[in-house]
ROLUMKE-846431 format. One record per residue (C-alpha): residue number from 1; residue in three letters; x negated, y, z negated. Coordinates in steps of 0.25 Angstrom, whole numbers, plus 5000, padded with zeros to 4 digits. Layout:
BEGIN
[NUM; 'ALA'; [X; Y; Z]];
...
END
This chain:
BEGIN
[1; 'UNK'; [4460; 5665; 5418]];
[2; 'UNK'; [4453; 5661; 5431]];
[3; 'UNK'; [4440; 5653; 5431]];
[4; 'UNK'; [4431; 5646; 5441]];
[5; 'UNK'; [4430; 5631; 5441]];
[6; 'UNK'; [4417; 5624; 5445]];
[7; 'UNK'; [4423; 5619; 5458]];
[8; 'UNK'; [4426; 5634; 5462]];
[9; 'UNK'; [4441; 5634; 5459]];
[10; 'UNK'; [4446; 5646; 5452]];
[11; 'UNK'; [4455; 5641; 5440]];
[12; 'UNK'; [4466; 5648; 5432]];
[13; 'UNK'; [4466; 5644; 5417]];
[14; 'UNK'; [4480; 5643; 5411]];
[15; 'UNK'; [4480; 5646; 5397]];
[16; 'UNK'; [4490; 5651; 5387]];
[17; 'UNK'; [4483; 5664; 5387]];
[18; 'UNK'; [4483; 5664; 5403]];
[19; 'UNK'; [4494; 5657; 5408]];
[20; 'UNK'; [4496; 5655; 5423]];
[21; 'UNK'; [4502; 5666; 5431]];
[22; 'UNK'; [4517; 5664; 5434]];
[23; 'UNK'; [4515; 5664; 5449]];
[24; 'UNK'; [4505; 5661; 5459]];
[25; 'UNK'; [4504; 5675; 5464]];
[26; 'UNK'; [4501; 5680; 5450]];
[27; 'UNK'; [4490; 5669; 5449]];
[28; 'UNK'; [4484; 5673; 5462]];
[29; 'UNK'; [4485; 5688; 5458]];
[30; 'UNK'; [4477; 5685; 5445]];
[31; 'UNK'; [4467; 5677; 5453]];
[32; 'UNK'; [4465; 5689; 5463]];
[33; 'UNK'; [4462; 5698; 5451]];
[34; 'UNK'; [4451; 5688; 5445]];
[35; 'UNK'; [4437; 5686; 5449]];
[36; 'UNK'; [4441; 5675; 5458]];
[37; 'UNK'; [4449; 5683; 5467]];
[38; 'UNK'; [4441; 5680; 5479]];
[39; 'UNK'; [4443; 5665; 5478]];
[40; 'UNK'; [4452; 5657; 5487]];
[41; 'UNK'; [4466; 5655; 5480]];
[42; 'UNK'; [4470; 5640; 5479]];
[43; 'UNK'; [4485; 5641; 5482]];
[44; 'UNK'; [4487; 5626; 5482]];
[45; 'UNK'; [4483; 5625; 5467]];
[46; 'UNK'; [4490; 5637; 5463]];
[47; 'UNK'; [4503; 5632; 5470]];
[48; 'UNK'; [4502; 5619; 5463]];
[49; 'UNK'; [4501; 5625; 5449]];
[50; 'UNK'; [4513; 5635; 5451]];
[51; 'UNK'; [4521; 5623; 5458]];
[52; 'UNK'; [4519; 5615; 5445]];
[53; 'UNK'; [4511; 5604; 5453]];
[54; 'UNK'; [4499; 5606; 5444]];
[55; 'UNK'; [4498; 5611; 5430]];
[56; 'UNK'; [4486; 5613; 5421]];
[57; 'UNK'; [4477; 5623; 5414]];
[58; 'UNK'; [4471; 5628; 5427]];
[59; 'UNK'; [4475; 5633; 5440]];
[60; 'UNK'; [4466; 5632; 5453]];
[61; 'UNK'; [4469; 5646; 5459]];
[62; 'UNK'; [4457; 5648; 5468]];
[63; 'UNK'; [4443; 5643; 5472]];
[64; 'UNK'; [4430; 5649; 5477]];
[65; 'UNK'; [4427; 5646; 5492]];
[66; 'UNK'; [4414; 5649; 5498]];
[67; 'UNK'; [4413; 5656; 5512]];
[68; 'UNK'; [4412; 5647; 5524]];
[69; 'UNK'; [4407; 5648; 5538]];
[70; 'UNK'; [4413; 5640; 5550]];
[71; 'UNK'; [4405; 5640; 5563]];
[72; 'UNK'; [4411; 5637; 5576]];
[73; 'UNK'; [4404; 5635; 5589]];
[74; 'UNK'; [4411; 5639; 5602]];
[75; 'UNK'; [4415; 5629; 5612]];
[76; 'UNK'; [4405; 5635; 5622]];
[77; 'UNK'; [4395; 5634; 5611]];
[78; 'UNK'; [4391; 5649; 5614]];
[79; 'UNK'; [4394; 5654; 5600]];
[80; 'UNK'; [4397; 5650; 5586]];
[81; 'UNK'; [4407; 5657; 5577]];
[82; 'UNK'; [4407; 5657; 5562]];
[83; 'UNK'; [4420; 5658; 5554]];
[84; 'UNK'; [4417; 5663; 5540]];
[85; 'UNK'; [4426; 5662; 5528]];
[86; 'UNK'; [4422; 5671; 5517]];
[87; 'UNK'; [4421; 5666; 5503]];
[88; 'UNK'; [4433; 5666; 5493]];
[89; 'UNK'; [4426; 5667; 5479]];
[90; 'UNK'; [4415; 5658; 5484]];
[91; 'UNK'; [4401; 5660; 5490]];
[92; 'UNK'; [4398; 5668; 5503]];
[93; 'UNK'; [4392; 5661; 5514]];
[94; 'UNK'; [4377; 5663; 5515]];
[95; 'UNK'; [4369; 5665; 5527]];
[96; 'UNK'; [4362; 5652; 5526]];
[97; 'UNK'; [4375; 5645; 5524]];
[98; 'UNK'; [4380; 5652; 5537]];
[99; 'UNK'; [4368; 5647; 5545]];
[100; 'UNK'; [4370; 5633; 5540]];
[101; 'UNK'; [4385; 5633; 5545]];
[102; 'UNK'; [4380; 5638; 5559]];
[103; 'UNK'; [4370; 5627; 5560]];
[104; 'UNK'; [4380; 5616; 5555]];
[105; 'UNK'; [4390; 5621; 5566]];
[106; 'UNK'; [4380; 5618; 5577]];
[107; 'UNK'; [4374; 5632; 5580]];
[108; 'UNK'; [4360; 5630; 5586]];
[109; 'UNK'; [4357; 5643; 5594]];
[110; 'UNK'; [4363; 5657; 5594]];
[111; 'UNK'; [4365; 5659; 5579]];
[112; 'UNK'; [4363; 5674; 5575]];
[113; 'UNK'; [4361; 5676; 5560]];
[114; 'UNK'; [4366; 5690; 5561]];
[115; 'UNK'; [4380; 5685; 5566]];
[116; 'UNK'; [4380; 5676; 5554]];
[117; 'UNK'; [4376; 5687; 5544]];
[118; 'UNK'; [4387; 5696; 5550]];
[119; 'UNK'; [4397; 5685; 5548]];
[120; 'UNK'; [4393; 5682; 5534]];
[121; 'UNK'; [4392; 5697; 5530]];
[122; 'UNK'; [4408; 5697; 5531]];
[123; 'UNK'; [4408; 5689; 5519]];
[124; 'UNK'; [4406; 5702; 5511]];
[125; 'UNK'; [4417; 5709; 5519]];
[126; 'UNK'; [4428; 5700; 5520]];
[127; 'UNK'; [4438; 5695; 5509]];
[128; 'UNK'; [4437; 5681; 5504]];
[129; 'UNK'; [4442; 5670; 5513]];
[130; 'UNK'; [4441; 5678; 5525]];
[131; 'UNK'; [4437; 5672; 5538]];
[132; 'UNK'; [4428; 5679; 5549]];
[133; 'UNK'; [4422; 5674; 5562]];
[134; 'UNK'; [4409; 5678; 5568]];
[135; 'UNK'; [4399; 5673; 5579]];
[136; 'UNK'; [4387; 5666; 5573]];
[137; 'UNK'; [4380; 5661; 5586]];
[138; 'UNK'; [4380; 5664; 5600]];
[139; 'UNK'; [4375; 5656; 5612]];
[140; 'UNK'; [4369; 5662; 5624]];
[141; 'UNK'; [4373; 5660; 5639]];
[142; 'UNK'; [4362; 5657; 5648]];
[143; 'UNK'; [4357; 5669; 5657]];
[144; 'UNK'; [4356; 5664; 5671]];
[145; 'UNK'; [4343; 5667; 5678]];
[146; 'UNK'; [4342; 5678; 5688]];
[147; 'UNK'; [4340; 5675; 5703]];
[148; 'UNK'; [4327; 5678; 5710]];
[149; 'UNK'; [4327; 5692; 5716]];
[150; 'UNK'; [4321; 5696; 5729]];
[151; 'UNK'; [4316; 5711; 5729]];
[152; 'UNK'; [4314; 5719; 5741]];
[153; 'UNK'; [4300; 5726; 5741]];
[154; 'UNK'; [4300; 5733; 5754]];
[155; 'UNK'; [4310; 5741; 5762]];
[156; 'UNK'; [4317; 5734; 5774]];
[157; 'UNK'; [4322; 5740; 5787]];
[158; 'UNK'; [4336; 5739; 5781]];
[159; 'UNK'; [4332; 5747; 5769]];
[160; 'UNK'; [4326; 5758; 5778]];
[161; 'UNK'; [4339; 5759; 5787]];
[162; 'UNK'; [4347; 5761; 5774]];
[163; 'UNK'; [4338; 5773; 5769]];
[164; 'UNK'; [4339; 5785; 5779]];
[165; 'UNK'; [4328; 5796; 5777]];
[166; 'UNK'; [4331; 5808; 5768]];
[167; 'UNK'; [4327; 5821; 5774]];
[168; 'UNK'; [4320; 5832; 5765]];
[169; 'UNK'; [4333; 5840; 5765]];
[170; 'UNK'; [4341; 5828; 5759]];
[171; 'UNK'; [4348; 5824; 5771]];
[172; 'UNK'; [4347; 5810; 5777]];
[173; 'UNK'; [4342; 5806; 5791]];
[174; 'UNK'; [4350; 5794; 5795]];
[175; 'UNK'; [4341; 5791; 5806]];
[176; 'UNK'; [4328; 5792; 5799]];
[177; 'UNK'; [4325; 5780; 5790]];
[178; 'UNK'; [4311; 5782; 5787]];
[179; 'UNK'; [4299; 5773; 5790]];
[180; 'UNK'; [4302; 5759; 5795]];
[181; 'UNK'; [4301; 5749; 5784]];
[182; 'UNK'; [4289; 5741; 5787]];
[183; 'UNK'; [4279; 5732; 5780]];
[184; 'UNK'; [4265; 5727; 5781]];
[185; 'UNK'; [4259; 5713; 5779]];
[186; 'UNK'; [4258; 5710; 5764]];
[187; 'UNK'; [4269; 5720; 5760]];
[188; 'UNK'; [4278; 5715; 5749]];
[189; 'UNK'; [4292; 5713; 5755]];
[190; 'UNK'; [4300; 5706; 5744]];
[191; 'UNK'; [4298; 5700; 5730]];
[192; 'UNK'; [4305; 5690; 5722]];
[193; 'UNK'; [4310; 5691; 5707]];
[194; 'UNK'; [4310; 5677; 5703]];
[195; 'UNK'; [4323; 5670; 5697]];
[196; 'UNK'; [4324; 5669; 5682]];
[197; 'UNK'; [4328; 5656; 5675]];
[198; 'UNK'; [4338; 5663; 5666]];
[199; 'UNK'; [4340; 5662; 5651]];
[200; 'UNK'; [4345; 5649; 5644]];
[201; 'UNK'; [4357; 5650; 5635]];
[202; 'UNK'; [4362; 5642; 5623]];
[203; 'UNK'; [4374; 5638; 5615]];
[204; 'UNK'; [4375; 5640; 5600]];
[205; 'UNK'; [4373; 5625; 5599]];
[206; 'UNK'; [4360; 5626; 5605]];
[207; 'UNK'; [4363; 5621; 5619]];
[208; 'UNK'; [4355; 5627; 5630]];
[209; 'UNK'; [4362; 5634; 5642]];
[210; 'UNK'; [4353; 5634; 5654]];
[211; 'UNK'; [4353; 5646; 5663]];
[212; 'UNK'; [4354; 5646; 5678]];
[213; 'UNK'; [4341; 5650; 5684]];
[214; 'UNK'; [4341; 5661; 5694]];
[215; 'UNK'; [4341; 5658; 5709]];
[216; 'UNK'; [4328; 5658; 5715]];
[217; 'UNK'; [4327; 5665; 5728]];
[218; 'UNK'; [4316; 5661; 5738]];
[219; 'UNK'; [4309; 5673; 5743]];
[220; 'UNK'; [4308; 5670; 5758]];
[221; 'UNK'; [4297; 5675; 5768]];
[222; 'UNK'; [4303; 5679; 5782]];
[223; 'UNK'; [4295; 5682; 5794]];
[224; 'UNK'; [4283; 5692; 5792]];
[225; 'UNK'; [4283; 5689; 5777]];
[226; 'UNK'; [4277; 5679; 5767]];
[227; 'UNK'; [4278; 5676; 5752]];
[228; 'UNK'; [4266; 5683; 5745]];
[229; 'UNK'; [4255; 5672; 5743]];
[230; 'UNK'; [4252; 5679; 5730]];
[231; 'UNK'; [4266; 5680; 5725]];
[232; 'UNK'; [4277; 5671; 5729]];
[233; 'UNK'; [4288; 5681; 5724]];
[234; 'UNK'; [4284; 5691; 5735]];
[235; 'UNK'; [4286; 5692; 5750]];
[236; 'UNK'; [4276; 5700; 5758]];
[237; 'UNK'; [4275; 5704; 5773]];
[238; 'UNK'; [4266; 5697; 5783]];
[239; 'UNK'; [4268; 5707; 5795]];
[240; 'UNK'; [4271; 5721; 5798]];
[241; 'UNK'; [4285; 5724; 5800]];
[242; 'UNK'; [4299; 5727; 5794]];
[243; 'UNK'; [4304; 5719; 5782]];
[244; 'UNK'; [4318; 5713; 5783]];
[245; 'UNK'; [4325; 5706; 5771]];
[246; 'UNK'; [4329; 5692; 5773]];
[247; 'UNK'; [4337; 5682; 5764]];
[248; 'UNK'; [4327; 5680; 5754]];
[249; 'UNK'; [4315; 5688; 5759]];
[250; 'UNK'; [4310; 5697; 5770]];
[251; 'UNK'; [4304; 5696; 5784]];
[252; 'UNK'; [4296; 5707; 5791]];
[253; 'UNK'; [4301; 5710; 5805]];
[254; 'UNK'; [4295; 5718; 5816]];
[255; 'UNK'; [4305; 5729; 5820]];
[256; 'UNK'; [4309; 5735; 5833]];
[257; 'UNK'; [4313; 5750; 5833]];
[258; 'UNK'; [4321; 5757; 5844]];
[259; 'UNK'; [4329; 5769; 5844]];
[260; 'UNK'; [4341; 5764; 5851]];
[261; 'UNK'; [4346; 5752; 5859]];
[262; 'UNK'; [4351; 5755; 5873]];
[263; 'UNK'; [4351; 5751; 5887]];
[264; 'UNK'; [4337; 5757; 5888]];
[265; 'UNK'; [4331; 5749; 5876]];
[266; 'UNK'; [4338; 5736; 5880]];
[267; 'UNK'; [4343; 5725; 5871]];
[268; 'UNK'; [4335; 5723; 5858]];
[269; 'UNK'; [4331; 5709; 5854]];
[270; 'UNK'; [4320; 5709; 5843]];
[271; 'UNK'; [4314; 5699; 5834]];
[272; 'UNK'; [4313; 5708; 5822]];
[273; 'UNK'; [4321; 5720; 5817]];
[274; 'UNK'; [4327; 5731; 5826]];
[275; 'UNK'; [4328; 5746; 5822]];
[276; 'UNK'; [4337; 5755; 5831]];
[277; 'UNK'; [4335; 5769; 5827]];
[278; 'UNK'; [4347; 5774; 5835]];
[279; 'UNK'; [4358; 5765; 5840]];
[280; 'UNK'; [4362; 5753; 5849]];
[281; 'UNK'; [4370; 5756; 5862]];
[282; 'UNK'; [4381; 5748; 5868]];
[283; 'UNK'; [4379; 5735; 5874]];
[284; 'UNK'; [4365; 5733; 5868]];
[285; 'UNK'; [4360; 5722; 5860]];
[286; 'UNK'; [4350; 5722; 5848]];
[287; 'UNK'; [4345; 5708; 5843]];
[288; 'UNK'; [4335; 5707; 5831]];
[289; 'UNK'; [4330; 5696; 5823]];
[290; 'UNK'; [4328; 5706; 5811]];
[291; 'UNK'; [4337; 5717; 5808]];
[292; 'UNK'; [4343; 5728; 5817]];
[293; 'UNK'; [4344; 5742; 5811]];
[294; 'UNK'; [4352; 5753; 5819]];
[295; 'UNK'; [4351; 5767; 5815]];
[296; 'UNK'; [4363; 5772; 5824]];
[297; 'UNK'; [4375; 5765; 5830]];
[298; 'UNK'; [4377; 5752; 5837]];
[299; 'UNK'; [4388; 5753; 5849]];
[300; 'UNK'; [4393; 5741; 5856]];
[301; 'UNK'; [4380; 5734; 5854]];
[302; 'UNK'; [4375; 5720; 5849]];
[303; 'UNK'; [4366; 5719; 5837]];
[304; 'UNK'; [4361; 5705; 5832]];
[305; 'UNK'; [4351; 5704; 5821]];
[306; 'UNK'; [4346; 5692; 5813]];
[307; 'UNK'; [4344; 5702; 5801]];
[308; 'UNK'; [4352; 5714; 5797]];
[309; 'UNK'; [4359; 5724; 5806]];
[310; 'UNK'; [4359; 5739; 5800]];
[311; 'UNK'; [4367; 5749; 5808]];
[312; 'UNK'; [4366; 5763; 5802]];
[313; 'UNK'; [4378; 5769; 5810]];
[314; 'UNK'; [4389; 5761; 5816]];
[315; 'UNK'; [4392; 5750; 5826]];
[316; 'UNK'; [4403; 5751; 5836]];
[317; 'UNK'; [4409; 5743; 5847]];
[318; 'UNK'; [4422; 5739; 5854]];
[319; 'UNK'; [4429; 5727; 5858]];
[320; 'UNK'; [4423; 5721; 5871]];
[321; 'UNK'; [4435; 5721; 5880]];
[322; 'UNK'; [4426; 5713; 5891]];
[323; 'UNK'; [4426; 5701; 5882]];
[324; 'UNK'; [4438; 5693; 5879]];
[325; 'UNK'; [4435; 5692; 5865]];
[326; 'UNK'; [4433; 5707; 5864]];
[327; 'UNK'; [4420; 5706; 5856]];
[328; 'UNK'; [4416; 5719; 5850]];
[329; 'UNK'; [4405; 5726; 5858]];
[330; 'UNK'; [4397; 5729; 5845]];
[331; 'UNK'; [4391; 5716; 5839]];
[332; 'UNK'; [4381; 5716; 5827]];
[333; 'UNK'; [4376; 5703; 5821]];
[334; 'UNK'; [4366; 5701; 5810]];
[335; 'UNK'; [4360; 5689; 5803]];
[336; 'UNK'; [4359; 5698; 5790]];
[337; 'UNK'; [4368; 5710; 5787]];
[338; 'UNK'; [4374; 5721; 5795]];
[339; 'UNK'; [4374; 5735; 5789]];
[340; 'UNK'; [4382; 5745; 5797]];
[341; 'UNK'; [4388; 5759; 5795]];
[342; 'UNK'; [4401; 5757; 5802]];
[343; 'UNK'; [4406; 5748; 5814]];
[344; 'UNK'; [4417; 5748; 5824]];
[345; 'UNK'; [4421; 5737; 5833]];
[346; 'UNK'; [4408; 5729; 5830]];
[347; 'UNK'; [4405; 5715; 5827]];
[348; 'UNK'; [4397; 5713; 5815]];
[349; 'UNK'; [4391; 5700; 5810]];
[350; 'UNK'; [4381; 5698; 5798]];
[351; 'UNK'; [4379; 5692; 5785]];
[352; 'UNK'; [4385; 5705; 5778]];
[353; 'UNK'; [4391; 5717; 5786]];
[354; 'UNK'; [4390; 5730; 5779]];
[355; 'UNK'; [4397; 5742; 5785]];
[356; 'UNK'; [4395; 5755; 5778]];
[357; 'UNK'; [4408; 5762; 5782]];
[358; 'UNK'; [4418; 5756; 5792]];
[359; 'UNK'; [4420; 5744; 5801]];
[360; 'UNK'; [4432; 5745; 5811]];
[361; 'UNK'; [4436; 5734; 5820]];
[362; 'UNK'; [4424; 5726; 5818]];
[363; 'UNK'; [4422; 5711; 5818]];
[364; 'UNK'; [4413; 5708; 5806]];
[365; 'UNK'; [4407; 5694; 5803]];
[366; 'UNK'; [4399; 5692; 5790]];
[367; 'UNK'; [4394; 5680; 5783]];
[368; 'UNK'; [4395; 5687; 5769]];
[369; 'UNK'; [4401; 5701; 5768]];
[370; 'UNK'; [4407; 5713; 5776]];
[371; 'UNK'; [4405; 5726; 5768]];
[372; 'UNK'; [4411; 5739; 5773]];
[373; 'UNK'; [4406; 5751; 5765]];
[374; 'UNK'; [4394; 5753; 5756]];
[375; 'UNK'; [4390; 5739; 5750]];
[376; 'UNK'; [4391; 5745; 5736]];
[377; 'UNK'; [4405; 5751; 5739]];
[378; 'UNK'; [4412; 5745; 5751]];
[379; 'UNK'; [4422; 5755; 5755]];
[380; 'UNK'; [4421; 5755; 5770]];
[381; 'UNK'; [4432; 5753; 5780]];
[382; 'UNK'; [4435; 5740; 5788]];
[383; 'UNK'; [4446; 5739; 5798]];
[384; 'UNK'; [4450; 5731; 5810]];
[385; 'UNK'; [4441; 5720; 5816]];
[386; 'UNK'; [4438; 5707; 5809]];
[387; 'UNK'; [4429; 5702; 5798]];
[388; 'UNK'; [4424; 5688; 5801]];
[389; 'UNK'; [4419; 5678; 5791]];
[390; 'UNK'; [4414; 5687; 5780]];
[391; 'UNK'; [4414; 5682; 5765]];
[392; 'UNK'; [4416; 5696; 5760]];
[393; 'UNK'; [4423; 5709; 5765]];
[394; 'UNK'; [4422; 5722; 5758]];
[395; 'UNK'; [4426; 5736; 5762]];
[396; 'UNK'; [4434; 5748; 5757]];
[397; 'UNK'; [4446; 5747; 5767]];
[398; 'UNK'; [4449; 5735; 5775]];
[399; 'UNK'; [4459; 5736; 5787]];
[400; 'UNK'; [4466; 5748; 5791]];
[401; 'UNK'; [4479; 5755; 5785]];
[402; 'UNK'; [4486; 5753; 5799]];
[403; 'UNK'; [4485; 5738; 5797]];
[404; 'UNK'; [4477; 5735; 5809]];
[405; 'UNK'; [4473; 5721; 5810]];
[406; 'UNK'; [4460; 5717; 5804]];
[407; 'UNK'; [4454; 5703; 5801]];
[408; 'UNK'; [4445; 5698; 5789]];
[409; 'UNK'; [4441; 5684; 5790]];
[410; 'UNK'; [4432; 5680; 5778]];
[411; 'UNK'; [4424; 5668; 5777]];
[412; 'UNK'; [4429; 5662; 5791]];
[413; 'UNK'; [4417; 5653; 5791]];
[414; 'UNK'; [4424; 5645; 5781]];
[415; 'UNK'; [4431; 5639; 5792]];
[416; 'UNK'; [4418; 5633; 5798]];
[417; 'UNK'; [4415; 5628; 5784]];
[418; 'UNK'; [4428; 5621; 5783]];
[419; 'UNK'; [4426; 5615; 5797]];
[420; 'UNK'; [4412; 5610; 5793]];
[421; 'UNK'; [4418; 5604; 5780]];
[422; 'UNK'; [4429; 5597; 5789]];
[423; 'UNK'; [4418; 5591; 5798]];
[424; 'UNK'; [4410; 5586; 5786]];
[425; 'UNK'; [4422; 5579; 5780]];
[426; 'UNK'; [4424; 5573; 5794]];
[427; 'UNK'; [4410; 5568; 5794]];
[428; 'UNK'; [4410; 5563; 5780]];
[429; 'UNK'; [4423; 5555; 5783]];
[430; 'UNK'; [4416; 5549; 5796]];
[431; 'UNK'; [4404; 5546; 5787]];
[432; 'UNK'; [4413; 5539; 5777]];
[433; 'UNK'; [4419; 5530; 5788]];
[434; 'UNK'; [4405; 5526; 5793]];
[435; 'UNK'; [4401; 5522; 5779]];
[436; 'UNK'; [4413; 5514; 5778]];
[437; 'UNK'; [4411; 5507; 5791]];
[438; 'UNK'; [4396; 5504; 5787]];
[439; 'UNK'; [4401; 5498; 5774]];
[440; 'UNK'; [4410; 5488; 5783]];
[441; 'UNK'; [4398; 5486; 5792]];
[442; 'UNK'; [4389; 5483; 5780]];
[443; 'UNK'; [4399; 5472; 5775]];
[444; 'UNK'; [4399; 5466; 5788]];
[445; 'UNK'; [4384; 5466; 5788]];
[446; 'UNK'; [4384; 5458; 5775]];
[447; 'UNK'; [4391; 5446; 5783]];
[448; 'UNK'; [4380; 5445; 5793]];
[449; 'UNK'; [4372; 5432; 5791]];
[450; 'UNK'; [4359; 5436; 5798]];
[451; 'UNK'; [4351; 5441; 5786]];
[452; 'UNK'; [4342; 5450; 5795]];
[453; 'UNK'; [4354; 5456; 5803]];
[454; 'UNK'; [4362; 5458; 5791]];
[455; 'UNK'; [4350; 5466; 5784]];
[456; 'UNK'; [4348; 5475; 5797]];
[457; 'UNK'; [4363; 5478; 5797]];
[458; 'UNK'; [4364; 5481; 5782]];
[459; 'UNK'; [4352; 5490; 5784]];
[460; 'UNK'; [4357; 5498; 5796]];
[461; 'UNK'; [4371; 5500; 5789]];
[462; 'UNK'; [4364; 5504; 5776]];
[463; 'UNK'; [4356; 5515; 5783]];
[464; 'UNK'; [4368; 5520; 5790]];
[465; 'UNK'; [4376; 5520; 5777]];
[466; 'UNK'; [4364; 5529; 5771]];
[467; 'UNK'; [4364; 5538; 5782]];
[468; 'UNK'; [4380; 5540; 5781]];
[469; 'UNK'; [4379; 5542; 5766]];
[470; 'UNK'; [4369; 5553; 5768]];
[471; 'UNK'; [4377; 5559; 5778]];
[472; 'UNK'; [4389; 5559; 5769]];
[473; 'UNK'; [4382; 5565; 5758]];
[474; 'UNK'; [4377; 5576; 5767]];
[475; 'UNK'; [4391; 5579; 5771]];
[476; 'UNK'; [4396; 5579; 5757]];
[477; 'UNK'; [4386; 5589; 5754]];
[478; 'UNK'; [4389; 5598; 5766]];
[479; 'UNK'; [4404; 5597; 5762]];
[480; 'UNK'; [4401; 5602; 5748]];
[481; 'UNK'; [4393; 5613; 5754]];
[482; 'UNK'; [4403; 5617; 5763]];
[483; 'UNK'; [4414; 5617; 5752]];
[484; 'UNK'; [4405; 5626; 5743]];
[485; 'UNK'; [4402; 5636; 5755]];
[486; 'UNK'; [4417; 5637; 5758]];
[487; 'UNK'; [4421; 5639; 5743]];
[488; 'UNK'; [4410; 5650; 5741]];
[489; 'UNK'; [4414; 5657; 5754]];
[490; 'UNK'; [4429; 5657; 5750]];
[491; 'UNK'; [4426; 5661; 5736]];
[492; 'UNK'; [4418; 5673; 5741]];
[493; 'UNK'; [4426; 5678; 5752]];
[494; 'UNK'; [4433; 5691; 5749]];
[495; 'UNK'; [4438; 5705; 5755]];
[496; 'UNK'; [4436; 5717; 5747]];
[497; 'UNK'; [4444; 5730; 5750]];
[498; 'UNK'; [4439; 5741; 5741]];
[499; 'UNK'; [4449; 5752; 5746]];
[500; 'UNK'; [4460; 5745; 5753]];
[501; 'UNK'; [4464; 5733; 5762]];
[502; 'UNK'; [4473; 5737; 5773]];
[503; 'UNK'; [4484; 5729; 5780]];
[504; 'UNK'; [4482; 5721; 5793]];
[505; 'UNK'; [4469; 5714; 5787]];
[506; 'UNK'; [4469; 5699; 5790]];
[507; 'UNK'; [4461; 5693; 5779]];
[508; 'UNK'; [4456; 5678; 5781]];
[509; 'UNK'; [4448; 5671; 5770]];
[510; 'UNK'; [4444; 5657; 5776]];
[511; 'UNK'; [4458; 5652; 5780]];
[512; 'UNK'; [4467; 5661; 5771]];
[513; 'UNK'; [4473; 5674; 5777]];
[514; 'UNK'; [4478; 5687; 5772]];
[515; 'UNK'; [4484; 5698; 5780]];
[516; 'UNK'; [4486; 5711; 5773]];
[517; 'UNK'; [4499; 5718; 5776]];
[518; 'UNK'; [4497; 5730; 5767]];
[519; 'UNK'; [4486; 5738; 5761]];
[520; 'UNK'; [4479; 5733; 5749]];
[521; 'UNK'; [4471; 5741; 5738]];
[522; 'UNK'; [4457; 5738; 5735]];
[523; 'UNK'; [4456; 5723; 5734]];
[524; 'UNK'; [4449; 5710; 5736]];
[525; 'UNK'; [4454; 5698; 5745]];
[526; 'UNK'; [4449; 5684; 5743]];
[527; 'UNK'; [4452; 5670; 5743]];
[528; 'UNK'; [4458; 5664; 5730]];
[529; 'UNK'; [4463; 5650; 5729]];
[530; 'UNK'; [4464; 5648; 5744]];
[531; 'UNK'; [4472; 5661; 5745]];
[532; 'UNK'; [4468; 5675; 5749]];
[533; 'UNK'; [4470; 5685; 5737]];
[534; 'UNK'; [4470; 5700; 5736]];
[535; 'UNK'; [4464; 5706; 5723]];
[536; 'UNK'; [4466; 5720; 5721]];
[537; 'UNK'; [4455; 5728; 5714]];
[538; 'UNK'; [4458; 5734; 5700]];
[539; 'UNK'; [4449; 5746; 5701]];
END
């Protein structure tokens, strides 16, 4: 009844003993009950016979079709996917043929034979003519290098202050901080873990994706230290003293220790670090080129440190009514950071200001952050007073429920950057005008008949032009730098209230203003598309 032709077609022989079935459906049913049931039905040829367009002793009812594999590379070239169509009476696709299809498609790297075998295995499980897809090759994204890391190898004064001594009975003596942190010449202060170059990636077509090398930090020797002559990745002490962290290294300071700063001791002005084991009395001043550490309280006093200021208890003051501006009587400034338990009516200025519990009616100026509460969980309370110029403010509760006025002015230094930008634009405009006038002078010089005088004029004008062009290039570079600095400041400026943001808080980010008229739940306030937006926390 059915037979296989040499070209792979399946034919139905029409004879007197086996006439053609009366309908197409009966013919296909007979085919499905034959040994050629898995072959692909040729509907077109069957329809031609039953419509009378073709007659003859045979009918082409089906054909054998081999399995096929179509390989497609993703647009980003990071993967290749195979589309497998199972055989219909023909041959299954072999592993070798699958590999050839992958190569022909342009895959050069990332091929995994296990993935191809997994896809081809489905030929044994799926019905004839089924289609299934599977990943056959995967690219690899580059892994950027890790930045170099500076590892502190010794205890600093700040570490000591933050680790009170534990008694034998388990209680903590908040006034005893153990032996003074000190080093001798040759002591290892800091080591550097070099940056790594990263791992290159690749596409499935064989393109190499270069990684970004880790940033290399330069280990910097401060006063009283040097880079180890035998190991450039180590910083060692050269004098006896107290190690103090700097930006990318350490310095070793002498340290001045005193119980308390009062009228009896006089003002303190010291080139190194100062440790005050008790407190600072009203109207006293403490100035240090290193760090200032106070175990007790600071009351209506002035502290000024080139390094950090650490106050284990509080700082308190009041408005100075004898001064027209009513400056606060307690003023603390640090070139580094301020760490303080709590503050009231105090002026605090530093790179970062960390208040452990609460700050009330303070004026706080920070280059980077103001954090109220533990750094890992800023849940402290901040109300009254003013925040000046900080990039980030983070606390548990900001403002008071009564709606008392409070000001938060983030990145106010953006106004200075804008002024510098305007000045650069004006200078650039002036430079362009000068260049234009020089061009006119050059054209006039060309008309001078005296050759020697003409040459002198042209040389002088040319030198002035070069100087002005260089000045214009420098101004363009400065303008670009100012713009990038301002954009980075504005994109990073934000206020975070982990518990609530109360009414009466005037929030200014650069030149945009928001006044809270109600209480907000946990939220983040930041600048989005030149507008102050409040985003509420989902958890």
